[in-house]
C-alpha positions as CSV (number, residue, x, y, z in Angstrom):
1,X,0.0,0.0,0.0
2,X,1.3,3.4,-0.9
3,X,1.3,6.0,1.9
4,X,0.1,9.4,0.7
5,X,1.5,12.6,2.1
6,X,-1.1,14.5,4.1
7,X,-2.8,17.2,2.1
8,X,-4.6,20.3,3.3
9,X,-7.7,21.8,1.7
10,X,-8.7,25.4,1.6
11,X,-12.1,26.5,2.9
12,X,-13.0,27.4,-0.7
13,X,-12.2,23.9,-1.9
14,X,-14.3,22.3,0.9
15,X,-17.3,24.5,0.1
16,X,-16.9,23.5,-3.6
17,X,-17.0,19.8,-2.7
18,X,-20.1,20.4,-0.5
19,X,-21.8,22.3,-3.4
20,X,-21.1,19.5,-5.8
21,X,-22.6,16.9,-3.5
22,X,-25.7,19.1,-2.8
23,X,-26.2,19.5,-6.5
24,X,-26.5,15.8,-7.0
25,X,-22.9,14.6,-7.7
26,X,-22.3,11.3,-6.0
27,X,-19.6,10.9,-3.4
28,X,-17.9,8.3,-5.5
29,X,-17.7,10.6,-8.5
30,X,-16.3,13.5,-6.4
31,X,-13.7,11.1,-4.8
32,X,-12.6,9.8,-8.2
33,X,-12.5,13.2,-10.0
34,X,-10.5,15.0,-7.3
35,X,-8.4,12.0,-6.2
36,X,-9.7,12.1,-2.6
37,X,-9.9,9.4,0.0
38,X,-13.4,8.6,1.3
39,X,-12.5,9.9,4.8
40,X,-11.3,13.2,3.4
41,X,-14.6,13.8,1.7
C-alpha cells in the first residue's frame, strides 16, 4: 500500500465539494474526480 502525504484543503475547496454533493454529484464521483480518500470527503 502506498502511503500518501497528508494534504490540506482550503475552505473554498471544501465549500466547492459540498456544493457538488448538494447539487447531486455522487460521493464516489467526487472522490474519483478530485483524487480524494473517502475519509477526506
